[in-house]
N, CA, C, O and the ligand as a Tripos MOL2 file, in Angstrom:
@<TRIPOS>MOLECULE
protein
  293   291    74     0     0
PROTEIN
NO_CHARGES

@<TRIPOS>ATOM
      1 N          -3.2050   14.3540    3.8470 N.3       1 MET1
      2 CA         -4.2790   13.4600    4.2920 C.3       1 MET1
      3 C          -3.7270   12.0610    4.4890 C.2       1 MET1
      4 O          -3.0530   11.5220    3.6110 O.2       1 MET1
      5 N          -4.0100   11.4840    5.6240 N.am      2 SER2
      6 CA         -3.5820   10.0960    5.8110 C.3       2 SER2
      7 C          -4.7790    9.2540    6.2250 C.2       2 SER2
      8 O          -5.8930    9.7440    6.4090 O.2       2 SER2
      9 N          -4.5050    8.0080    6.3580 N.am      3 LEU3
     10 CA         -5.5680    7.0550    6.5980 C.3       3 LEU3
     11 C          -5.7520    6.8310    8.0970 C.2       3 LEU3
     12 O          -4.7780    6.6430    8.8270 O.2       3 LEU3
     13 N          -7.0000    6.8520    8.5480 N.am      4 SER4
     14 CA         -7.2250    6.6060    9.9700 C.3       4 SER4
     15 C          -6.9100    5.1560   10.2960 C.2       4 SER4
     16 O          -6.9560    4.2780    9.4340 O.2       4 SER4
     17 N          -6.5930    4.9320   11.5540 N.am      5 LYS5
     18 CA         -6.2680    3.5880   11.9970 C.3       5 LYS5
     19 C          -7.4360    2.6370   11.7430 C.2       5 LYS5
     20 O          -7.2590    1.4700   11.3920 O.2       5 LYS5
     21 N          -8.6260    3.1810   11.9330 N.am      6 ARG6
     22 CA         -9.8180    2.3560   11.7550 C.3       6 ARG6
     23 C          -9.9770    1.9370   10.2910 C.2       6 ARG6
     24 O         -10.2530    0.7760    9.9880 O.2       6 ARG6
     25 N          -9.7960    2.9150    9.3860 N.am      7 LYS7
     26 CA         -9.9570    2.6110    7.9720 C.3       7 LYS7
     27 C          -8.8620    1.6520    7.4940 C.2       7 LYS7
     28 O          -9.1010    0.7510    6.6900 O.2       7 LYS7
     29 N          -7.6710    1.8780    8.0110 N.am      8 ARG8
     30 CA         -6.5660    0.9930    7.6760 C.3       8 ARG8
     31 C          -6.8750   -0.4440    8.1240 C.2       8 ARG8
     32 O          -6.5900   -1.4140    7.4210 O.2       8 ARG8
     33 N          -7.4700   -0.5410    9.3210 N.am      9 GLY9
     34 CA         -7.8590   -1.8420    9.8510 C.3       9 GLY9
     35 C          -8.9000   -2.5230    8.9690 C.2       9 GLY9
     36 O          -8.8430   -3.7290    8.7290 O.2       9 GLY9
     37 N          -9.8530   -1.7220    8.4910 N.am     10 LEU10
     38 CA        -10.8960   -2.2810    7.6270 C.3      10 LEU10
     39 C         -10.3060   -2.7690    6.3010 C.2      10 LEU10
     40 O         -10.6980   -3.8120    5.7770 O.2      10 LEU10
     41 N          -9.3680   -2.0000    5.7780 N.am     11 LEU11
     42 CA         -8.7380   -2.3880    4.5200 C.3      11 LEU11
     43 C          -7.9090   -3.6690    4.6960 C.2      11 LEU11
     44 O          -7.8670   -4.5290    3.8160 O.2      11 LEU11
     45 N          -7.2580   -3.7640    5.8480 N.am     12 ARG12
     46 CA         -6.4720   -4.9770    6.1300 C.3      12 ARG12
     47 C          -7.3960   -6.1820    6.2300 C.2      12 ARG12
     48 O          -7.0840   -7.2700    5.7480 O.2      12 ARG12
     49 N          -8.5330   -5.9610    6.8650 N.am     13 GLU13
     50 CA         -9.4980   -7.0440    7.0000 C.3      13 GLU13
     51 C         -10.0370   -7.4450    5.6230 C.2      13 GLU13
     52 O         -10.2020   -8.6260    5.3170 O.2      13 GLU13
     53 N         -10.3040   -6.4290    4.8070 N.am     14 TYR14
     54 CA        -10.8620   -6.6370    3.4720 C.3      14 TYR14
     55 C          -9.9840   -7.5630    2.6240 C.2      14 TYR14
     56 O         -10.4980   -8.3640    1.8430 O.2      14 TYR14
     57 N          -8.6720   -7.4560    2.7780 N.am     15 VAL15
     58 CA         -7.7680   -8.3190    2.0050 C.3      15 VAL15
     59 C          -7.3410   -9.5520    2.8080 C.2      15 VAL15
     60 O          -6.3670  -10.2300    2.4790 O.2      15 VAL15
     61 N          -8.1090   -9.8180    3.8760 N.am     16 ASN16
     62 CA         -7.8040  -10.9770    4.7290 C.3      16 ASN16
     63 C          -6.3910  -10.9520    5.2900 C.2      16 ASN16
     64 O          -5.7510  -11.9920    5.4460 O.2      16 ASN16
     65 N          -5.9150   -9.7490    5.5900 N.am     17 TYR17
     66 CA         -4.5910   -9.5760    6.1970 C.3      17 TYR17
     67 C          -3.4900  -10.2130    5.3570 C.2      17 TYR17
     68 O          -2.4800  -10.6960    5.8680 O.2      17 TYR17
     69 N          -3.7290  -10.1950    4.0410 N.am     18 THR18
     70 CA         -2.7750  -10.8150    3.1340 C.3      18 THR18
     71 C          -2.2910   -9.7670    2.1300 C.2      18 THR18
     72 O          -3.0930   -9.0300    1.5580 O.2      18 THR18
     73 N          -0.9860   -9.7070    1.9230 N.am     19 CYS19
     74 CA         -0.4140   -8.7520    0.9720 C.3      19 CYS19
     75 C          -0.9990   -9.0050   -0.4180 C.2      19 CYS19
     76 O          -1.0050  -10.1400   -0.8930 O.2      19 CYS19
     77 N          -1.4890   -7.9500   -1.0670 N.am     20 GLU20
     78 CA         -2.0960   -8.1220   -2.3860 C.3      20 GLU20
     79 C          -1.0560   -8.3910   -3.4650 C.2      20 GLU20
     80 O          -1.3910   -8.7900   -4.5800 O.2      20 GLU20
     81 N           0.1890   -8.1720   -3.1270 N.am     21 SER21
     82 CA          1.2230   -8.3820   -4.1320 C.3      21 SER21
     83 C           1.8740   -9.7610   -3.9970 C.2      21 SER21
     84 O           1.8450  -10.5610   -4.9320 O.2      21 SER21
     85 N           2.4590  -10.0310   -2.8300 N.am     22 CYS22
     86 CA          3.1690  -11.3100   -2.6850 C.3      22 CYS22
     87 C           2.3040  -12.3870   -2.0340 C.2      22 CYS22
     88 O           2.7350  -13.5320   -1.8960 O.2      22 CYS22
     89 N           1.0650  -12.0160   -1.6280 N.am     23 LYS23
     90 CA          0.1020  -12.9760   -1.0680 C.3      23 LYS23
     91 C           0.5630  -13.6160    0.2380 C.2      23 LYS23
     92 O           0.1430  -14.7210    0.5810 O.2      23 LYS23
     93 N           1.4190  -12.9190    0.9530 N.am     24 LYS24
     94 CA          1.8430  -13.4440    2.2470 C.3      24 LYS24
     95 C           1.0030  -12.8270    3.3510 C.2      24 LYS24
     96 O           0.5440  -11.6890    3.2470 O.2      24 LYS24
     97 N           0.8120  -13.5980    4.4040 N.am     25 HIS25
     98 CA         -0.0210  -13.1490    5.5170 C.3      25 HIS25
     99 C           0.7550  -12.2130    6.4380 C.2      25 HIS25
    100 O           1.9760  -12.3000    6.5660 O.2      25 HIS25
    101 N           0.0050  -11.3160    7.0760 N.am     26 GLU26
    102 CA          0.6110  -10.3960    8.0380 C.3      26 GLU26
    103 C           1.4600  -11.1020    9.0910 C.2      26 GLU26
    104 O           2.4650  -10.5600    9.5530 O.2      26 GLU26
    105 N           1.0580  -12.2930    9.4610 N.am     27 ASP27
    106 CA          1.8060  -13.0600   10.4510 C.3      27 ASP27
    107 C           3.2730  -13.1890   10.0390 C.2      27 ASP27
    108 O           4.1700  -13.2410   10.8800 O.2      27 ASP27
    109 N           3.4900  -13.2400    8.7380 N.am     28 LYS28
    110 CA          4.8470  -13.4370    8.2310 C.3      28 LYS28
    111 C           5.5380  -12.1370    7.8500 C.2      28 LYS28
    112 O           6.7500  -11.9980    8.0150 O.2      28 LYS28
    113 N           4.7660  -11.1920    7.3410 N.am     29 VAL29
    114 CA          5.4010   -9.9940    6.7750 C.3      29 VAL29
    115 C           5.1490   -8.7110    7.5600 C.2      29 VAL29
    116 O           5.6210   -7.6400    7.1780 O.2      29 VAL29
    117 N           4.4030   -8.8210    8.6580 N.am     30 GLY30
    118 CA          4.1120   -7.6330    9.4530 C.3      30 GLY30
    119 C           2.8790   -6.9070    8.9460 C.2      30 GLY30
    120 O           2.2880   -7.2830    7.9330 O.2      30 GLY30
    121 N           2.5010   -5.8580    9.6680 N.am     31 GLU31
    122 CA          1.2570   -5.1560    9.3520 C.3      31 GLU31
    123 C           1.2790   -4.5620    7.9400 C.2      31 GLU31
    124 O           2.2530   -3.9300    7.5300 O.2      31 GLU31
    125 N           0.1970   -4.7780    7.2190 N.am     32 LEU32
    126 CA          0.1130   -4.2860    5.8430 C.3      32 LEU32
    127 C           0.0030   -2.7650    5.8050 C.2      32 LEU32
    128 O          -0.5410   -2.1390    6.7150 O.2      32 LEU32
    129 N           0.5280   -2.1930    4.7400 N.am     33 GLU33
    130 CA          0.5110   -0.7520    4.5650 C.3      33 GLU33
    131 C          -0.2860   -0.4030    3.3090 C.2      33 GLU33
    132 O          -0.2950   -1.1590    2.3380 O.2      33 GLU33
    133 N          -0.9510    0.7460    3.3400 N.am     34 PRO34
    134 CA         -1.6950    1.1400    2.1380 C.3      34 PRO34
    135 C          -0.7560    1.7770    1.1120 C.2      34 PRO34
    136 O          -0.1170    2.7920    1.3850 O.2      34 PRO34
    137 N          -0.6860    1.1810   -0.0410 N.am     35 HIS35
    138 CA          0.1250    1.7570   -1.1160 C.3      35 HIS35
    139 C          -0.8000    2.4610   -2.0960 C.2      35 HIS35
    140 O          -1.7690    1.8740   -2.5780 O.2      35 HIS35
    141 N          -0.4970    3.7220   -2.3880 N.am     36 ARG36
    142 CA         -1.3270    4.4560   -3.3380 C.3      36 ARG36
    143 C          -0.8310    4.1930   -4.7520 C.2      36 ARG36
    144 O           0.3220    4.4680   -5.0840 O.2      36 ARG36
    145 N          -1.7230    3.6540   -5.5790 N.am     37 ILE37
    146 CA         -1.3740    3.3160   -6.9540 C.3      37 ILE37
    147 C          -0.9900    4.5950   -7.6980 C.2      37 ILE37
    148 O           0.0140    4.6410   -8.4080 O.2      37 ILE37
    149 N          -1.7990    5.6180   -7.5240 N.am     38 ARG38
    150 CA         -1.4600    6.9360   -8.0540 C.3      38 ARG38
    151 C          -0.8930    7.7230   -6.8740 C.2      38 ARG38
    152 O          -1.5910    7.9580   -5.8870 O.2      38 ARG38
    153 N           0.3660    8.1280   -6.9770 N.am     39 PRO39
    154 CA          1.0130    8.7030   -5.7960 C.3      39 PRO39
    155 C           0.4540   10.0450   -5.3570 C.2      39 PRO39
    156 O          -0.2160   10.7580   -6.1050 O.2      39 PRO39
    157 N           0.7630   10.3470   -4.1150 N.am     40 ASN40
    158 CA          0.3170   11.5720   -3.4640 C.3      40 ASN40
    159 C           0.5890   12.8170   -4.2950 C.2      40 ASN40
    160 O          -0.3000   13.6490   -4.4750 O.2      40 ASN40
    161 N           1.8070   12.9520   -4.8020 N.am     41 ASP41
    162 CA          2.1400   14.1940   -5.5040 C.3      41 ASP41
    163 C           1.5550   14.2510   -6.9190 C.2      41 ASP41
    164 O           1.7380   15.2390   -7.6300 O.2      41 ASP41
    165 N           0.8640   13.2080   -7.3130 N.am     42 GLU42
    166 CA          0.1110   13.2720   -8.5710 C.3      42 GLU42
    167 C          -1.3860   13.3370   -8.2770 C.2      42 GLU42
    168 O          -2.2250   13.0920   -9.1440 O.2      42 GLU42
    169 N          -1.6830   13.6660   -7.0550 N.am     43 GLY43
    170 CA         -3.0810   13.8350   -6.6760 C.3      43 GLY43
    171 C          -3.7590   12.5570   -6.2230 C.2      43 GLY43
    172 O          -4.9770   12.5190   -6.0490 O.2      43 GLY43
    173 N          -2.9670   11.5070   -6.0330 N.am     44 GLY44
    174 CA         -3.5410   10.2390   -5.5830 C.3      44 GLY44
    175 C          -4.0460   10.3370   -4.1520 C.2      44 GLY44
    176 O          -3.3660   10.8710   -3.2750 O.2      44 GLY44
    177 N          -5.2230    9.8270   -3.9310 N.am     45 THR45
    178 CA         -5.7980    9.8830   -2.5960 C.3      45 THR45
    179 C          -5.9200    8.4820   -2.0220 C.2      45 THR45
    180 O          -5.6480    7.4820   -2.6870 O.2      45 THR45
    181 N          -6.3400    8.4450   -0.7580 N.am     46 TYR46
    182 CA         -6.5380    7.1580   -0.1030 C.3      46 TYR46
    183 C          -7.9450    6.6280   -0.3360 C.2      46 TYR46
    184 O          -8.6060    6.1630    0.5920 O.2      46 TYR46
    185 N          -8.3910    6.7020   -1.5700 N.am     47 GLU47
    186 CA         -9.6670    6.0800   -1.9030 C.3      47 GLU47
    187 C          -9.4070    4.6040   -2.1040 C.2      47 GLU47
    188 O          -8.3020    4.1900   -2.4550 O.2      47 GLU47
    189 N         -10.4390    3.8220   -1.8770 N.am     48 HIS48
    190 CA        -10.2230    2.3830   -1.9680 C.3      48 HIS48
    191 C          -9.6630    1.9420   -3.3150 C.2      48 HIS48
    192 O          -8.7850    1.0830   -3.3780 O.2      48 HIS48
    193 N         -10.1820    2.5420   -4.4040 N.am     49 ARG49
    194 CA         -9.7160    2.0810   -5.7100 C.3      49 ARG49
    195 C          -8.2940    2.5400   -6.0310 C.2      49 ARG49
    196 O          -7.6880    2.0820   -7.0000 O.2      49 ARG49
    197 N          -7.7760    3.4390   -5.2160 N.am     50 ASN50
    198 CA         -6.3860    3.8730   -5.4370 C.3      50 ASN50
    199 C          -5.4140    3.1770   -4.4930 C.2      50 ASN50
    200 O          -4.2240    3.4910   -4.4630 O.2      50 ASN50
    201 N          -5.9340    2.2350   -3.7300 N.am     51 ILE51
    202 CA         -5.0950    1.6000   -2.7130 C.3      51 ILE51
    203 C          -4.8750    0.1190   -2.9730 C.2      51 ILE51
    204 O          -5.7850   -0.6210   -3.3470 O.2      51 ILE51
    205 N          -3.6480   -0.2740   -2.7620 N.am     52 LYS52
    206 CA         -3.2870   -1.6790   -2.7630 C.3      52 LYS52
    207 C          -2.7140   -1.9320   -1.3820 C.2      52 LYS52
    208 O          -1.7870   -1.2400   -0.9630 O.2      52 LYS52
    209 N          -3.2460   -2.9020   -0.6760 N.am     53 MET53
    210 CA         -2.6950   -3.1950    0.6360 C.3      53 MET53
    211 C          -1.5310   -4.1510    0.4540 C.2      53 MET53
    212 O          -1.6800   -5.2190   -0.1380 O.2      53 MET53
    213 N          -0.3870   -3.7680    0.9590 N.am     54 CYS54
    214 CA          0.7670   -4.6400    0.7710 C.3      54 CYS54
    215 C           1.7170   -4.5580    1.9550 C.2      54 CYS54
    216 O           1.6390   -3.6500    2.7820 O.2      54 CYS54
    217 N           2.6160   -5.5350    2.0120 N.am     55 CYS55
    218 CA          3.5800   -5.5860    3.1090 C.3      55 CYS55
    219 C           4.6680   -4.5320    2.8760 C.2      55 CYS55
    220 O           4.7640   -3.9380    1.8020 O.2      55 CYS55
    221 N           5.4640   -4.3230    3.8920 N.am     56 LYS56
    222 CA          6.4860   -3.2810    3.8110 C.3      56 LYS56
    223 C           7.4340   -3.5160    2.6320 C.2      56 LYS56
    224 O           7.8120   -2.5860    1.9190 O.2      56 LYS56
    225 N           7.7990   -4.7670    2.4530 N.am     57 LYS57
    226 CA          8.7520   -5.0990    1.3930 C.3      57 LYS57
    227 C           8.1850   -4.7480    0.0070 C.2      57 LYS57
    228 O           8.8560   -4.1130   -0.8070 O.2      57 LYS57
    229 N           6.9510   -5.1670   -0.2410 N.am     58 CYS58
    230 CA          6.3240   -4.8640   -1.5320 C.3      58 CYS58
    231 C           6.0820   -3.3680   -1.6690 C.2      58 CYS58
    232 O           6.2240   -2.8050   -2.7550 O.2      58 CYS58
    233 N           5.7190   -2.7300   -0.5650 N.am     59 HIS59
    234 CA          5.4910   -1.2840   -0.5830 C.3      59 HIS59
    235 C           6.7650   -0.5510   -1.0080 C.2      59 HIS59
    236 O           6.7200    0.3740   -1.8180 O.2      59 HIS59
    237 N           7.9030   -0.9780   -0.4480 N.am     60 ASP60
    238 CA          9.1860   -0.3750   -0.8140 C.3      60 ASP60
    239 C           9.4710   -0.5670   -2.2990 C.2      60 ASP60
    240 O           9.9360    0.3480   -2.9800 O.2      60 ASP60
    241 N           9.1840   -1.7670   -2.7870 N.am     61 ILE61
    242 CA          9.4240   -2.0570   -4.2080 C.3      61 ILE61
    243 C           8.5520   -1.1650   -5.0880 C.2      61 ILE61
    244 O           9.0310   -0.5770   -6.0580 O.2      61 ILE61
    245 N           7.2680   -1.0700   -4.7410 N.am     62 PHE62
    246 CA          6.3500   -0.2160   -5.5130 C.3      62 PHE62
    247 C           6.8050    1.2370   -5.4830 C.2      62 PHE62
    248 O           6.8170    1.9170   -6.5090 O.2      62 PHE62
    249 N           7.1780    1.7010   -4.2970 N.am     63 SER63
    250 CA          7.5540    3.1020   -4.1560 C.3      63 SER63
    251 C           8.8010    3.4150   -4.9570 C.2      63 SER63
    252 O           8.8660    4.4510   -5.6190 O.2      63 SER63
    253 N           9.7960    2.5350   -4.9100 N.am     64 SER64
    254 CA         11.0070    2.8520   -5.6680 C.3      64 SER64
    255 C          10.7630    2.7050   -7.1660 C.2      64 SER64
    256 O          11.3690    3.4210   -7.9630 O.2      64 SER64
    257 N           9.8900    1.7930   -7.5550 N.am     65 ALA65
    258 CA          9.5470    1.6630   -8.9740 C.3      65 ALA65
    259 C           8.8710    2.9360   -9.4670 C.2      65 ALA65
    260 O           9.1300    3.3990  -10.5770 O.2      65 ALA65
    261 N           8.0010    3.4960   -8.6290 N.am     66 GLN66
    262 CA          7.3210    4.7370   -9.0040 C.3      66 GLN66
    263 C           8.3110    5.8860   -9.1170 C.2      66 GLN66
    264 O           8.2310    6.7030  -10.0350 O.2      66 GLN66
    265 N           9.2480    5.9400   -8.1690 N.am     67 ARG67
    266 CA         10.2480    7.0150   -8.2230 C.3      67 ARG67
    267 C          11.1000    6.8940   -9.4770 C.2      67 ARG67
    268 O          11.3820    7.8880  -10.1450 O.2      67 ARG67
    269 N          11.5120    5.6570   -9.7950 N.am     68 MET68
    270 CA         12.3390    5.4390  -10.9580 C.3      68 MET68
    271 C          11.5870    5.7930  -12.2400 C.2      68 MET68
    272 O          12.1520    6.3840  -13.1590 O.2      68 MET68
    273 N          10.3120    5.4250  -12.2900 N.am     69 ALA69
    274 CA          9.4930    5.7140  -13.4550 C.3      69 ALA69
    275 C           9.3940    7.2060  -13.7180 C.2      69 ALA69
    276 O           9.2120    7.6460  -14.8530 O.2      69 ALA69
    277 N           9.5170    7.9740  -12.6420 N.am     70 ARG70
    278 CA          9.4060    9.4160  -12.7930 C.3      70 ARG70
    279 C          10.7700   10.0940  -12.8200 C.2      70 ARG70
    280 O          10.8740   11.3210  -12.8180 O.2      70 ARG70
    281 N          11.8210    9.2610  -12.8470 N.am     71 GLY71
    282 CA         13.1720    9.8070  -12.9560 C.3      71 GLY71
    283 C          13.7130   10.4370  -11.6790 C.2      71 GLY71
    284 O          14.6320   11.2540  -11.7220 O.2      71 GLY71
    285 N          13.1370   10.0520  -10.5430 N.am     72 ILE72
    286 CA         13.6320   10.5480   -9.2650 C.3      72 ILE72
    287 C          14.2900    9.3820   -8.5380 C.2      72 ILE72
    288 O          13.6710    8.3320   -8.3600 O.2      72 ILE72
    289 N          15.4940    9.5530   -8.1340 N.am     73 GLN73
    290 CA         16.1560    8.4440   -7.4210 C.3      73 GLN73
    291 C          16.2210    8.7050   -5.9220 C.2      73 GLN73
    292 O          16.7420    7.8790   -5.1730 O.2      73 GLN73
    293 ZN          4.1580   -8.3480   -0.0420 Zn       74 ZN74
@<TRIPOS>BOND
     1     1     2 1
     2     2     3 1
     3     3     4 2
     4     3     5 am
     5     5     6 1
     6     6     7 1
     7     7     8 2
     8     7     9 am
     9     9    10 1
    10    10    11 1
    11    11    12 2
    12    11    13 am
    13    13    14 1
    14    14    15 1
    15    15    16 2
    16    15    17 am
    17    17    18 1
    18    18    19 1
    19    19    20 2
    20    19    21 am
    21    21    22 1
    22    22    23 1
    23    23    24 2
    24    23    25 am
    25    25    26 1
    26    26    27 1
    27    27    28 2
    28    27    29 am
    29    29    30 1
    30    30    31 1
    31    31    32 2
    32    31    33 am
    33    33    34 1
    34    34    35 1
    35    35    36 2
    36    35    37 am
    37    37    38 1
    38    38    39 1
    39    39    40 2
    40    39    41 am
    41    41    42 1
    42    42    43 1
    43    43    44 2
    44    43    45 am
    45    45    46 1
    46    46    47 1
    47    47    48 2
    48    47    49 am
    49    49    50 1
    50    50    51 1
    51    51    52 2
    52    51    53 am
    53    53    54 1
    54    54    55 1
    55    55    56 2
    56    55    57 am
    57    57    58 1
    58    58    59 1
    59    59    60 2
    60    59    61 am
    61    61    62 1
    62    62    63 1
    63    63    64 2
    64    63    65 am
    65    65    66 1
    66    66    67 1
    67    67    68 2
    68    67    69 am
    69    69    70 1
    70    70    71 1
    71    71    72 2
    72    71    73 am
    73    73    74 1
    74    74    75 1
    75    75    76 2
    76    75    77 am
    77    77    78 1
    78    78    79 1
    79    79    80 2
    80    79    81 am
    81    81    82 1
    82    82    83 1
    83    83    84 2
    84    83    85 am
    85    85    86 1
    86    86    87 1
    87    87    88 2
    88    87    89 am
    89    89    90 1
    90    90    91 1
    91    91    92 2
    92    91    93 am
    93    93    94 1
    94    94    95 1
    95    95    96 2
    96    95    97 am
    97    97    98 1
    98    98    99 1
    99    99   100 2
   100    99   101 am
   101   101   102 1
   102   102   103 1
   103   103   104 2
   104   103   105 am
   105   105   106 1
   106   106   107 1
   107   107   108 2
   108   107   109 am
   109   109   110 1
   110   110   111 1
   111   111   112 2
   112   111   113 am
   113   113   114 1
   114   114   115 1
   115   115   116 2
   116   115   117 am
   117   117   118 1
   118   118   119 1
   119   119   120 2
   120   119   121 am
   121   121   122 1
   122   122   123 1
   123   123   124 2
   124   123   125 am
   125   125   126 1
   126   126   127 1
   127   127   128 2
   128   127   129 am
   129   129   130 1
   130   130   131 1
   131   131   132 2
   132   131   133 am
   133   133   134 1
   134   134   135 1
   135   135   136 2
   136   135   137 am
   137   137   138 1
   138   138   139 1
   139   139   140 2
   140   139   141 am
   141   141   142 1
   142   142   143 1
   143   143   144 2
   144   143   145 am
   145   145   146 1
   146   146   147 1
   147   147   148 2
   148   147   149 am
   149   149   150 1
   150   150   151 1
   151   151   152 2
   152   151   153 am
   153   153   154 1
   154   154   155 1
   155   155   156 2
   156   155   157 am
   157   157   158 1
   158   158   159 1
   159   159   160 2
   160   159   161 am
   161   161   162 1
   162   162   163 1
   163   163   164 2
   164   163   165 am
   165   165   166 1
   166   166   167 1
   167   167   168 2
   168   167   169 am
   169   169   170 1
   170   170   171 1
   171   171   172 2
   172   171   173 am
   173   173   174 1
   174   174   175 1
   175   175   176 2
   176   175   177 am
   177   177   178 1
   178   178   179 1
   179   179   180 2
   180   179   181 am
   181   181   182 1
   182   182   183 1
   183   183   184 2
   184   183   185 am
   185   185   186 1
   186   186   187 1
   187   187   188 2
   188   187   189 am
   189   189   190 1
   190   190   191 1
   191   191   192 2
   192   191   193 am
   193   193   194 1
   194   194   195 1
   195   195   196 2
   196   195   197 am
   197   197   198 1
   198   198   199 1
   199   199   200 2
   200   199   201 am
   201   201   202 1
   202   202   203 1
   203   203   204 2
   204   203   205 am
   205   205   206 1
   206   206   207 1
   207   207   208 2
   208   207   209 am
   209   209   210 1
   210   210   211 1
   211   211   212 2
   212   211   213 am
   213   213   214 1
   214   214   215 1
   215   215   216 2
   216   215   217 am
   217   217   218 1
   218   218   219 1
   219   219   220 2
   220   219   221 am
   221   221   222 1
   222   222   223 1
   223   223   224 2
   224   223   225 am
   225   225   226 1
   226   226   227 1
   227   227   228 2
   228   227   229 am
   229   229   230 1
   230   230   231 1
   231   231   232 2
   232   231   233 am
   233   233   234 1
   234   234   235 1
   235   235   236 2
   236   235   237 am
   237   237   238 1
   238   238   239 1
   239   239   240 2
   240   239   241 am
   241   241   242 1
   242   242   243 1
   243   243   244 2
   244   243   245 am
   245   245   246 1
   246   246   247 1
   247   247   248 2
   248   247   249 am
   249   249   250 1
   250   250   251 1
   251   251   252 2
   252   251   253 am
   253   253   254 1
   254   254   255 1
   255   255   256 2
   256   255   257 am
   257   257   258 1
   258   258   259 1
   259   259   260 2
   260   259   261 am
   261   261   262 1
   262   262   263 1
   263   263   264 2
   264   263   265 am
   265   265   266 1
   266   266   267 1
   267   267   268 2
   268   267   269 am
   269   269   270 1
   270   270   271 1
   271   271   272 2
   272   271   273 am
   273   273   274 1
   274   274   275 1
   275   275   276 2
   276   275   277 am
   277   277   278 1
   278   278   279 1
   279   279   280 2
   280   279   281 am
   281   281   282 1
   282   282   283 1
   283   283   284 2
   284   283   285 am
   285   285   286 1
   286   286   287 1
   287   287   288 2
   288   287   289 am
   289   289   290 1
   290   290   291 1
   291   291   292 2
@<TRIPOS>SUBSTRUCTURE
     1 MET1         2 RESIDUE 1 A MET
     2 SER2         6 RESIDUE 1 A SER
     3 LEU3        10 RESIDUE 1 A LEU
     4 SER4        14 RESIDUE 1 A SER
     5 LYS5        18 RESIDUE 1 A LYS
     6 ARG6        22 RESIDUE 1 A ARG
     7 LYS7        26 RESIDUE 1 A LYS
     8 ARG8        30 RESIDUE 1 A ARG
     9 GLY9        34 RESIDUE 1 A GLY
    10 LEU10       38 RESIDUE 1 A LEU
    11 LEU11       42 RESIDUE 1 A LEU
    12 ARG12       46 RESIDUE 1 A ARG
    13 GLU13       50 RESIDUE 1 A GLU
    14 TYR14       54 RESIDUE 1 A TYR
    15 VAL15       58 RESIDUE 1 A VAL
    16 ASN16       62 RESIDUE 1 A ASN
    17 TYR17       66 RESIDUE 1 A TYR
    18 THR18       70 RESIDUE 1 A THR
    19 CYS19       74 RESIDUE 1 A CYS
    20 GLU20       78 RESIDUE 1 A GLU
    21 SER21       82 RESIDUE 1 A SER
    22 CYS22       86 RESIDUE 1 A CYS
    23 LYS23       90 RESIDUE 1 A LYS
    24 LYS24       94 RESIDUE 1 A LYS
    25 HIS25       98 RESIDUE 1 A HIS
    26 GLU26      102 RESIDUE 1 A GLU
    27 ASP27      106 RESIDUE 1 A ASP
    28 LYS28      110 RESIDUE 1 A LYS
    29 VAL29      114 RESIDUE 1 A VAL
    30 GLY30      118 RESIDUE 1 A GLY
    31 GLU31      122 RESIDUE 1 A GLU
    32 LEU32      126 RESIDUE 1 A LEU
    33 GLU33      130 RESIDUE 1 A GLU
    34 PRO34      134 RESIDUE 1 A PRO
    35 HIS35      138 RESIDUE 1 A HIS
    36 ARG36      142 RESIDUE 1 A ARG
    37 ILE37      146 RESIDUE 1 A ILE
    38 ARG38      150 RESIDUE 1 A ARG
    39 PRO39      154 RESIDUE 1 A PRO
    40 ASN40      158 RESIDUE 1 A ASN
    41 ASP41      162 RESIDUE 1 A ASP
    42 GLU42      166 RESIDUE 1 A GLU
    43 GLY43      170 RESIDUE 1 A GLY
    44 GLY44      174 RESIDUE 1 A GLY
    45 THR45      178 RESIDUE 1 A THR
    46 TYR46      182 RESIDUE 1 A TYR
    47 GLU47      186 RESIDUE 1 A GLU
    48 HIS48      190 RESIDUE 1 A HIS
    49 ARG49      194 RESIDUE 1 A ARG
    50 ASN50      198 RESIDUE 1 A ASN
    51 ILE51      202 RESIDUE 1 A ILE
    52 LYS52      206 RESIDUE 1 A LYS
    53 MET53      210 RESIDUE 1 A MET
    54 CYS54      214 RESIDUE 1 A CYS
    55 CYS55      218 RESIDUE 1 A CYS
    56 LYS56      222 RESIDUE 1 A LYS
    57 LYS57      226 RESIDUE 1 A LYS
    58 CYS58      230 RESIDUE 1 A CYS
    59 HIS59      234 RESIDUE 1 A HIS
    60 ASP60      238 RESIDUE 1 A ASP
    61 ILE61      242 RESIDUE 1 A ILE
    62 PHE62      246 RESIDUE 1 A PHE
    63 SER63      250 RESIDUE 1 A SER
    64 SER64      254 RESIDUE 1 A SER
    65 ALA65      258 RESIDUE 1 A ALA
    66 GLN66      262 RESIDUE 1 A GLN
    67 ARG67      266 RESIDUE 1 A ARG
    68 MET68      270 RESIDUE 1 A MET
    69 ALA69      274 RESIDUE 1 A ALA
    70 ARG70      278 RESIDUE 1 A ARG
    71 GLY71      282 RESIDUE 1 A GLY
    72 ILE72      286 RESIDUE 1 A ILE
    73 GLN73      290 RESIDUE 1 A GLN
    74 ZN74       293 GROUP 0 **** ****
């Protein structure tokens, strides 16, 4: 399951096009991506409360932190 373009757009609007992690605007960091707080393989869905909108850089950091936490490199 992935997020529709429309829903992604609404979520971006909801956070004022600003990364929830580093607080930088899309103008500077590019289009925000939905990061699932609880990952896909642990049953995490694209529900609003499971999503943090963040820039690619922060998304990469979150994703690798999650992988490391689970012992997967
Ligand atoms: Zn960021």
